[in-house]
VEXTORDREN-568498 format. One line per field, with one value per atom (N, C-alpha, C): y, x, z; atom name; residue in one letter. Coordinates in Angstrom, 3 decimals, m for minus. Example, Ala and Ser with C-alpha at 12.3 -4.5 7.8 and 13.67 -1.06 7.14 Angstrom:
BEGIN
y	m5.690, m4.500, m3.300, m2.250, m1.060, 0.030
x	13.190, 12.300, 13.200, 12.850, 13.670, 12.900
z	7.800, 7.800, 7.800, 7.080, 7.140, 7.870
atome	N, CA, C, N, CA, C
residu	a, a, a, s, s, s
! end
This chain:
BEGIN
y	m36.200, m35.546, m34.950, m35.845, m35.277, m33.704, m33.450, m31.907, m30.912, m30.822, m30.804, m31.568, m31.728, m32.761, m32.549, m31.219, m30.934, m30.909, m31.226, m31.621, m32.936, m33.057, m34.013, m34.860, m35.881, m36.793, m36.236, m35.563, m35.276, m34.025, m32.839, m31.682, m31.864, m32.809, m32.730, m33.315, m34.012, m34.539, m33.574, m32.482, m31.473, m30.412, m30.427, m29.335, m29.849, m31.045, m32.063, m31.637, m32.124, m31.971, m30.607, m29.628, m27.869, m27.289, m27.756, m27.584, m28.646, m29.672, m30.588, m29.656, m29.313, m28.860, m27.121, m26.503, m25.154, m24.724, m25.441, m24.967, m24.543, m25.290, m24.720, m23.704, m23.573, m22.129, m20.732, m20.828, m19.838, m20.032, m20.421, m20.518, m21.598, m22.298, m23.415, m24.502, m24.545, m25.570, m26.264, m26.185, m26.881, m27.054, m27.984, m28.411, m27.165, m26.310, m24.998, m24.132, m24.006, m22.989, m23.658, m24.892, m25.564, m25.770, m25.498, m25.781, m24.262, m23.139, m22.020, m21.830, m22.224, m21.983, m22.696, m23.996, m24.548, m24.294, m23.519, m23.157, m22.044, m21.043, m19.648, m19.984, m21.120, m21.397, m22.050, m22.476, m22.957, m22.114, m21.386, m20.366, m19.162, m18.992, m18.221, m18.969, m20.079, m21.063, m21.817, m21.606, m22.148, m23.636, m24.059, m25.471, m26.063, m25.383, m25.663, m26.636, m26.304, m27.222, m26.999, m25.781, m25.868, m25.000, m25.554, m24.704, m23.573, m23.298, m22.155, m21.615, m21.011, m20.397, m19.163, m18.330, m17.091, m16.796, m15.546, m14.569, m14.676, m14.933, m14.940, m13.559, m13.078, m11.492, m11.757, m12.835, m12.873, m12.905, m11.796, m11.812, m11.644, m12.534, m12.754, m11.815, m11.344, m10.631, m9.408, m8.294, m7.120, m7.052, m7.877, m7.511, m8.061, m9.240, m9.383, m8.516, m7.933, m6.744, m5.599, m5.691, m4.341, m5.008, m5.888, m6.652, m6.671, m7.151, m7.585, m6.365, m4.943, m3.926, m2.865, m2.299, m1.232, 0.122, m0.125, 1.275, 1.656, 0.665, 1.159, 1.481, 0.614, 0.337, 0.959, 1.478, 1.763, 2.562, 2.046, 2.309, 3.616, 4.220, 5.934, 6.764, 6.679, 7.359, 7.779, 8.848, 9.542, 9.203, 9.083, 8.820, 7.685, 6.686, 5.562, 4.545, 3.459, 3.295, 1.833, 2.288, 1.078, m0.262, m1.124, m2.543, m3.180, m3.238, m3.978, m4.010, m2.731, m2.441, m3.546, m3.868, m4.742, m6.463, m6.901, m8.274, m9.146, m10.057, m11.130, m10.325, m9.278, m8.533, m8.617, m9.492, m9.806, m8.661, m8.349, m7.571, m6.134, m5.576, m4.509, m4.225, m5.255, m5.326, m4.995, m5.839, m5.851, m4.495, m3.987, m3.144, m1.585, m1.687, m0.824, m0.765, m1.879, m2.104, m2.250, m2.643, m2.771, m1.286, m0.443, 0.927, 1.545, 2.453, 4.156, 4.288, 3.207, 3.719, 2.465, 1.524, 0.342, m0.592, m0.849, m1.605, m1.599, m0.297, 0.060, m0.075, m0.366, m0.100, 0.720, 1.269, 2.001, 2.566, 3.597, 3.872, 2.607, 2.881, 1.857, 1.342, 2.580, 2.279, 1.361, 1.439, 0.662, m0.736, m1.370, m2.870, m3.395, m2.479, m3.659, m3.888, m3.434, m4.109, m5.474, m5.875, m7.274, m7.943, m7.464, m8.137, m8.538, m7.790, m8.187, m8.684, m9.186, m9.717, m10.957, m10.976, m12.383, m13.834, m14.268, m15.614, m16.345, m17.618, m18.450, m18.978, m19.730, m20.121, m19.040, m17.942, m16.620, m15.938, m15.913, m14.916, m13.719, m13.582, m12.317, m11.448, m10.143, m9.183, m7.887, m7.027, m6.218, m5.917, m4.977, m4.664, m4.768, m4.076, m3.853, m5.052, m5.621, m7.044, m7.901, m7.881, m8.953, m8.321, m7.166, m6.957, m7.261, m6.901, m7.147, m8.665, m9.331, m10.862, m11.201, m10.930, m11.272, m10.727, m9.705, m9.230, m10.781, m10.773, m11.688, m12.737, m13.541, m14.572, m14.781, m13.872, m13.532, m13.673, m12.851, m12.631, m14.357, m14.607, m16.238, m16.898, m17.451, m18.461, m18.413, m16.869, m16.764, m17.121, m16.890, m17.012, m16.214, m15.861, m15.236, m15.701, m15.558, m16.292, m15.453, m15.803, m14.768, m15.235, m14.112, m14.643, m14.494, m13.934, m13.530, m14.923, m15.294, m16.562, m17.753, m17.847, m18.984, m20.055, m21.640, m22.711, m23.009, m23.801, m23.855, m23.426, m22.623, m22.406, m22.554, m23.730, m24.034, m23.458, m23.219, m22.480, m21.269, m20.415, m19.072, m18.366, m18.166, m17.292, m17.907, m18.975, m19.680, m19.202, m19.285, m18.562, m17.650, m16.719, m15.151, m14.856, m15.657, m15.463, m15.851, m16.999, m17.804, m16.729, m16.144, m15.317, m14.222, m13.656, m12.558, m12.520, m13.982, m14.336, m14.639, m15.212, m15.557, m14.022, m13.174, m12.279, m11.269, m11.205, m10.391, m11.164, m12.400, m13.469, m13.328, m13.175, m13.613, m14.483, m15.719, m17.218, m17.472, m17.033, m17.165, m16.710, m15.577, m14.733, m15.470, m15.514, m16.474, m17.570, m18.527, m20.184, m20.127, m18.980, m18.625, m19.107, m18.181, m18.229, m19.292, m20.496, m21.511, m22.888, m22.621, m23.644, m23.877, m25.321, m25.611, m26.023
x	m8.034, m8.392, m9.733, m10.315, m11.991, m12.157, m11.491, m11.474, m10.985, m10.036, m9.573, m9.754, m10.957, m11.151, m10.315, m9.949, m9.075, m7.625, m7.345, m5.869, m5.217, m4.274, m3.871, m2.945, m2.668, m1.716, m0.370, 0.108, 1.573, 1.722, 0.747, 0.890, 0.337, m0.384, m0.621, 0.902, 1.611, 2.943, 3.856, 4.024, 4.714, 4.258, 3.044, 2.566, 2.999, 2.537, 3.129, 4.449, 5.379, 6.848, 7.239, 6.448, 6.793, 6.604, 4.950, 4.918, 5.740, 5.800, 6.841, 8.225, 8.987, 9.979, 10.263, 9.056, 9.341, 8.141, 7.360, 6.233, 6.462, 7.287, 7.473, 8.252, 9.314, 9.996, 9.163, 7.888, 7.027, 5.548, 5.721, 4.439, 3.649, 3.719, 2.668, 3.088, 2.911, 3.511, 2.356, 1.140, m0.233, m1.178, m1.905, m2.931, m4.027, m4.325, m5.003, m4.476, m3.243, m2.326, m2.382, m2.397, m2.387, m3.281, m4.634, m5.834, m6.297, m5.577, m6.207, m5.434, m4.010, m3.166, m4.045, m3.970, m4.699, m6.244, m6.629, m7.872, m7.928, m6.693, m6.339, m5.865, m5.193, m4.566, m5.654, m6.613, m7.671, m8.720, m8.916, m9.778, m9.283, m7.888, m7.262, m6.796, m6.813, m6.195, m7.834, m9.013, m9.972, m9.825, m9.514, m9.444, m8.256, m7.192, m5.629, m5.611, m6.632, m6.530, m5.104, m4.489, m3.054, m2.075, m0.448, 0.131, 0.844, 0.732, 1.091, m0.085, m0.990, m2.339, m2.057, m2.391, m2.492, m3.213, m4.247, m5.359, m5.913, m7.221, m8.081, m8.604, m8.372, m8.824, m9.436, m9.690, m10.130, m11.970, m12.769, m14.119, m15.034, m15.979, m16.680, m17.822, m18.489, m19.241, m20.032, m20.081, m20.335, m20.955, m21.916, m22.595, m21.565, m21.032, m19.891, m19.048, m18.583, m17.271, m17.714, m19.329, m20.183, m20.123, m20.305, m20.677, m19.448, m18.362, m17.109, m16.433, m16.069, m15.503, m16.174, m17.518, m18.191, m17.449, m16.195, m15.280, m15.243, m14.857, m13.976, m15.077, m16.344, m17.371, m18.583, m18.980, m20.670, m20.943, m21.938, m22.333, m22.943, m23.315, m23.868, m22.900, m22.083, m21.155, m20.091, m19.637, m19.018, m17.376, m17.311, m15.779, m15.406, m16.145, m15.812, m15.908, m15.123, m15.015, m16.290, m16.394, m17.478, m17.002, m17.827, m17.090, m17.199, m17.914, m17.672, m16.226, m15.692, m14.426, m13.233, m13.763, m12.752, m13.280, m14.438, m14.475, m13.428, m12.707, m12.203, m10.645, m10.513, m9.052, m8.428, m8.103, m7.395, m6.420, m5.521, m4.268, m4.865, m5.625, m6.185, m7.019, m7.701, m8.326, m7.318, m6.656, m5.504, m4.839, m4.515, m3.731, m4.787, m6.261, m7.262, m7.513, m7.488, m7.858, m6.706, m5.500, m4.590, m3.276, m3.588, m2.996, m2.835, m1.768, m1.878, m1.520, m0.523, m0.251, m0.459, m1.523, m2.302, m0.844, m0.411, 0.586, 1.835, 2.427, 3.214, 3.179, 2.408, 2.194, 2.104, 2.682, 2.593, 1.233, 1.127, 0.065, m0.374, m1.877, m2.131, m1.047, m0.604, 0.388, 1.651, 1.938, 3.253, 3.007, 1.814, 1.727, 1.656, 1.789, 2.216, 1.138, m0.243, m1.398, m1.394, m1.327, m1.180, 0.035, 0.958, 2.399, 2.485, 1.931, 2.238, 0.540, m0.189, m1.663, m1.049, m2.370, m2.122, m1.539, m0.683, m0.053, 0.296, 0.591, 0.848, m0.492, m0.370, m0.872, m1.392, m0.869, m1.573, m1.969, m1.834, m2.058, m1.426, 0.196, 1.085, 0.675, 0.284, m0.422, 0.379, 0.743, 1.459, 2.459, 3.110, 5.079, 5.379, 4.940, 5.572, 5.665, 4.797, 4.635, 5.587, 5.541, 6.452, 7.892, 8.067, 9.703, 10.039, 8.934, 9.432, 9.419, 8.691, 8.999, 9.929, 10.327, 11.842, 12.884, 12.971, 13.999, 13.799, 12.724, 12.821, 13.269, 13.046, 13.497, 14.818, 15.413, 17.061, 17.691, 17.549, 18.226, 17.870, 16.705, 16.707, 17.346, 17.148, 17.485, 18.659, 19.131, 20.406, 20.275, 19.187, 19.310, 17.996, 17.902, 17.291, 16.101, 14.628, 14.021, 13.095, 12.435, 11.897, 10.205, 9.833, 8.298, 7.143, 7.529, 6.605, 7.001, 7.930, 7.741, 8.210, 8.357, 8.660, 7.564, 8.645, 7.534, 6.839, 6.182, 5.688, 6.394, 5.915, 6.918, 6.010, 5.596, 4.649, 4.916, 6.216, 6.419, 6.604, 6.675, 6.999, 6.184, 4.647, 3.669, 3.738, 3.686, 3.037, 4.226, 5.439, 6.510, 6.312, 6.197, 6.090, 5.250, 3.705, 2.502, 2.804, 3.379, 3.471, 4.517, 5.348, 6.364, 5.688, 5.103, 4.404, 3.511, 2.517, 2.101, 2.620, 3.832, 4.444, 4.757, 5.382, 5.548, 4.380, 3.729, 2.435, 1.627, 1.954, 0.961, m0.436, m0.610, m2.236, m2.505, m1.765, m2.045, m2.411, m1.524, m1.802, m2.866, m3.361, m4.577, m5.787, m5.731, m6.737, m7.245, m6.240, m6.454, m6.799, m6.602, m6.707, m7.892, m8.809, m10.547, m11.143, m10.460, m11.014, m10.252, m9.406, m8.900, m9.875, m10.461, m11.294, m10.635
z	m6.320, m7.293, m7.821, m7.277, m7.128, m6.700, m6.097, m5.473, m6.778, m7.565, m8.625, m10.078, m10.452, m11.358, m12.725, m13.152, m14.096, m14.037, m12.585, m12.517, m12.884, m13.573, m14.182, m13.119, m13.244, m12.393, m12.474, m13.583, m14.003, m13.014, m13.558, m12.649, m11.408, m10.644, m9.158, m8.510, m9.144, m8.554, m8.801, m9.885, m9.951, m8.858, m8.742, m7.678, m5.962, m5.906, m4.887, m4.516, m5.119, m5.078, m4.692, m5.377, m4.982, m3.972, m3.467, m2.027, m0.589, m1.173, m0.203, 0.002, m1.381, m1.270, m0.612, m1.087, m0.874, 0.594, 0.749, 1.363, 2.873, 3.389, 4.984, 4.651, 3.812, 3.737, 3.823, 2.898, 3.066, 3.730, 4.737, 5.623, 5.395, 4.321, 4.261, 4.948, 6.585, 7.493, 8.070, 8.008, 8.408, 7.554, 7.960, 7.026, 6.556, 7.629, 7.060, 6.148, 6.346, 5.262, 3.893, 3.968, 2.716, 2.176, 2.917, 2.193, 1.582, 2.442, 1.831, 0.483, 0.854, m0.385, m1.823, m1.504, m2.469, m3.023, m2.021, m2.800, m3.527, m2.898, m3.668, m5.146, m5.148, m6.466, m7.369, m6.915, m7.846, m7.981, m7.460, m7.871, m9.009, m8.812, m9.649, m10.912, m11.230, m12.253, m12.802, m12.154, m12.744, m12.415, m11.022, m10.711, m11.029, m11.183, m11.425, m12.446, m13.637, m14.972, m15.735, m15.370, m15.827, m14.582, m14.787, m14.127, m14.185, m15.828, m16.682, m17.084, m16.524, m16.823, m16.923, m18.086, m18.417, m18.576, m18.051, m17.889, m19.292, m19.011, m20.671, m20.819, m21.676, m21.894, m23.017, m23.851, m24.955, m25.062, m24.919, m24.602, m26.044, m26.201, m27.221, m27.419, m26.168, m26.293, m25.664, m26.428, m25.711, m24.681, m24.392, m22.863, m21.835, m21.892, m20.975, m20.443, m21.685, m21.403, m20.589, m20.701, m20.113, m18.526, m18.418, m17.161, m16.169, m16.881, m16.217, m15.936, m16.972, m17.163, m17.141, m16.254, m16.566, m16.188, m15.666, m15.771, m16.866, m17.969, m19.208, m20.301, m20.146, m21.507, m21.335, m22.245, m22.433, m23.817, m24.034, m25.372, m24.912, m24.192, m24.062, m23.282, m22.599, m21.950, m23.050, m23.303, m24.544, m23.665, m22.306, m22.132, m21.556, m22.036, m22.118, m23.278, m23.732, m24.938, m25.015, m26.986, m27.068, m27.141, m26.392, m26.082, m27.513, m28.672, m29.494, m30.386, m29.625, m30.540, m30.032, m28.781, m28.105, m28.229, m28.692, m28.705, m29.771, m29.149, m29.560, m29.964, m28.995, m29.050, m27.779, m27.046, m25.952, m25.636, m26.562, m26.621, m26.341, m27.095, m26.918, m25.493, m25.169, m24.092, m22.969, m23.012, m21.841, m21.655, m22.615, m22.790, m22.145, m22.070, m22.082, m20.577, m19.790, m18.792, m17.570, m18.014, m17.019, m17.480, m17.842, m18.467, m17.288, m17.895, m16.882, m15.664, m15.333, m14.083, m12.993, m13.712, m12.926, m12.782, m11.503, m11.130, m12.049, m12.153, m12.771, m14.300, m14.724, m16.438, m17.045, m18.234, m18.816, m19.584, m20.560, m21.198, m22.212, m23.027, m23.725, m24.935, m25.457, m26.262, m26.201, m24.534, m24.275, m24.530, m24.313, m24.357, m23.299, m22.063, m20.870, m20.191, m20.575, m20.138, m20.684, m21.457, m21.674, m21.669, m21.809, m21.576, m20.572, m19.217, m17.942, m17.056, m18.395, m17.858, m16.950, m16.033, m15.046, m15.484, m14.799, m15.104, m14.001, m13.914, m13.157, m11.871, m11.291, m9.865, m9.387, m9.070, m8.272, m9.122, m10.577, m11.445, m11.038, m11.175, m10.984, m12.238, m11.993, m12.803, m12.652, m13.418, m13.560, m13.840, m14.306, m14.454, m13.113, m11.988, m11.191, m10.297, m10.171, m9.485, m10.380, m11.649, m12.218, m12.128, m11.732, m11.041, m10.216, m9.466, m7.566, m7.297, m8.068, m7.998, m8.756, m9.641, m10.166, m9.242, m9.161, m7.848, m6.881, m5.964, m5.230, m5.580, m7.132, m7.240, m7.292, m7.769, m8.242, m7.157, m6.043, m4.831, m4.026, m3.810, m3.390, m4.231, m5.549, m6.108, m7.051, m7.014, m7.852, m9.459, m10.040, m11.041, m11.998, m12.844, m13.802, m14.377, m14.617, m15.266, m15.985, m17.366, m17.949, m17.522, m16.638, m16.607, m17.170, m18.415, m19.458, m20.589, m20.563, m21.543, m21.041, m19.831, m19.177, m19.337, m19.327, m19.379, m17.998, m17.520, m16.221, m15.182, m14.642, m13.134, m12.142, m11.525, m10.702, m9.043, m8.869, m7.615, m8.028, m8.868, m8.967, m8.166, m8.863, m8.141, m6.729, m6.313, m5.316, m4.339, m4.554, m3.634, m3.327, m4.126, m3.884, m3.087, m3.659, m2.802, m1.099, m1.009, 0.168, 1.243, 0.439, 1.030, 1.628, 0.872, 1.019, 2.292, 2.067, 3.215, 4.765, 4.431, 5.736, 6.503, 5.396, 6.111, 6.723, 6.160, 6.649, 7.615, 7.730, 8.672, 8.074, 6.880, 6.408, 6.516, 6.321, 6.701, 8.066, 8.521, 10.083, 10.607, 10.095, 10.807, 10.130, 8.818, 8.072, 8.546, 8.995, 9.518, 10.866, 11.558, 12.931, 13.171, 11.712, 12.322, 12.457, 11.493, 10.968, 11.826, 12.736, 13.690, 15.006, 15.205, 16.204, 17.231
atome	N, CA, C, N, CA, C, N, CA, C, N, CA, C, N, CA, C, N, CA, C, N, CA, C, N, CA, C, N, CA, C, N, CA, C, N, CA, C, N, CA, C, N, CA, C, N, CA, C, N, CA, C, N, CA, C, N, CA, C, N, CA, C, N, CA, C, N, CA, C, N, CA, C, N, CA, C, N, CA, C, N, CA, C, N, CA, C, N, CA, C, N, CA, C, N, CA, C, N, CA, C, N, CA, C, N, CA, C, N, CA, C, N, CA, C, N, CA, C, N, CA, C, N, CA, C, N, CA, C, N, CA, C, N, CA, C, N, CA, C, N, CA, C, N, CA, C, N, CA, C, N, CA, C, N, CA, C, N, CA, C, N, CA, C, N, CA, C, N, CA, C, N, CA, C, N, CA, C, N, CA, C, N, CA, C, N, CA, C, N, CA, C, N, CA, C, N, CA, C, N, CA, C, N, CA, C, N, CA, C, N, CA, C, N, CA, C, N, CA, C, N, CA, C, N, CA, C, N, CA, C, N, CA, C, N, CA, C, N, CA, C, N, CA, C, N, CA, C, N, CA, C, N, CA, C, N, CA, C, N, CA, C, N, CA, C, N, CA, C, N, CA, C, N, CA, C, N, CA, C, N, CA, C, N, CA, C, N, CA, C, N, CA, C, N, CA, C, N, CA, C, N, CA, C, N, CA, C, N, CA, C, N, CA, C, N, CA, C, N, CA, C, N, CA, C, N, CA, C, N, CA, C, N, CA, C, N, CA, C, N, CA, C, N, CA, C, N, CA, C, N, CA, C, N, CA, C, N, CA, C, N, CA, C, N, CA, C, N, CA, C, N, CA, C, N, CA, C, N, CA, C, N, CA, C, N, CA, C, N, CA, C, N, CA, C, N, CA, C, N, CA, C, N, CA, C, N, CA, C, N, CA, C, N, CA, C, N, CA, C, N, CA, C, N, CA, C, N, CA, C, N, CA, C, N, CA, C, N, CA, C, N, CA, C, N, CA, C, N, CA, C, N, CA, C, N, CA, C, N, CA, C, N, CA, C, N, CA, C, N, CA, C, N, CA, C, N, CA, C, N, CA, C, N, CA, C, N, CA, C, N, CA, C, N, CA, C, N, CA, C, N, CA, C, N, CA, C, N, CA, C, N, CA, C, N, CA, C, N, CA, C, N, CA, C, N, CA, C, N, CA, C, N, CA, C, N, CA, C, N, CA, C, N, CA, C, N, CA, C, N, CA, C, N, CA, C, N, CA, C, N, CA, C, N, CA, C, N, CA, C, N, CA, C, N, CA, C, N, CA, C, N, CA, C, N, CA, C, N, CA, C, N, CA, C, N, CA, C, N, CA, C, N, CA, C, N, CA, C, N, CA, C, N, CA, C, N, CA, C, N, CA, C, N, CA, C, N, CA, C
residu	m, m, m, n, n, n, t, t, t, f, f, f, p, p, p, d, d, d, l, l, l, t, t, t, i, i, i, e, e, e, n, n, n, a, a, a, e, e, e, i, i, i, l, l, l, a, a, a, n, n, n, t, t, t, i, i, i, n, n, n, t, t, t, y, y, y, g, g, g, r, r, r, d, d, d, f, f, f, g, g, g, i, i, i, n, n, n, d, d, d, n, n, n, y, y, y, k, k, k, l, l, l, r, r, r, h, h, h, f, f, f, l, l, l, s, s, s, q, q, q, i, i, i, a, a, a, h, h, h, e, e, e, t, t, t, g, g, g, g, g, g, i, i, i, s, s, s, s, s, s, l, l, l, n, n, n, r, r, r, s, s, s, e, e, e, n, n, n, l, l, l, n, n, n, y, y, y, t, t, t, t, t, t, s, s, s, s, s, s, r, r, r, l, l, l, l, l, l, r, r, r, i, i, i, f, f, f, p, p, p, k, k, k, y, y, y, f, f, f, s, s, s, y, y, y, t, t, t, d, d, d, p, p, p, n, n, n, k, k, k, e, e, e, n, n, n, p, p, p, d, d, d, n, n, n, y, y, y, i, i, i, n, n, n, n, n, n, p, p, p, s, s, s, m, m, m, l, l, l, g, g, g, n, n, n, l, l, l, v, v, v, y, y, y, c, c, c, c, c, c, g, g, g, r, r, r, m, m, m, g, g, g, n, n, n, g, g, g, d, d, d, v, v, v, a, a, a, s, s, s, g, g, g, d, d, d, g, g, g, y, y, y, r, r, r, y, y, y, r, r, r, g, g, g, r, r, r, g, g, g, l, l, l, i, i, i, q, q, q, l, l, l, t, t, t, g, g, g, k, k, k, s, s, s, n, n, n, y, y, y, e, e, e, s, s, s, f, f, f, q, q, q, n, n, n, f, f, f, y, y, y, n, n, n, e, e, e, r, r, r, y, y, y, g, g, g, q, q, q, n, n, n, i, i, i, d, d, d, l, l, l, i, i, i, n, n, n, a, a, a, a, a, a, c, c, c, l, l, l, p, p, p, c, c, c, s, s, s, d, d, d, g, g, g, t, t, t, r, r, r, f, f, f, t, t, t, d, d, d, y, y, y, c, c, c, r, r, r, e, e, e, s, s, s, k, k, k, i, i, i, l, l, l, d, d, d, n, n, n, v, v, v, c, c, c, q, q, q, k, k, k, y, y, y, r, r, r, r, r, r
! end
């Protein structure tokens, strides 16, 4: 638990049970792959403080918006947005930065950018990725889940991620470099 100081005992047990149940099916079959997977989800979730984390798009300063999203914001470029209009407005920000065809999302007015913001252990993001995972999950487990409003789904993004890794051999390739 020292490695992940914000991980509660309850969440650690859920995560361990999920990995023990599904891990081998999805390519987590040795310590190198397990470490890579845990490192990735720790990065995506800010230390695994929650198994049901949503991307925080609530920025409180214009300087931070300018630093993180220079493609979208400027005080001097008339083709970019004024960052002051997006402070403390996560839905407006999400709809701007994830709009207009990015990952299958619609235009700003569609609300898709915020609706399909990053969620879960791997921060599944974008309408097309949500739909792809939904189809994968339904085929594999024969049940329909509500990815937007679901309670904690500790294996959801992880199974999709590890299935992708198994198919593309990403974990094998990454871990090969670090084997002794």
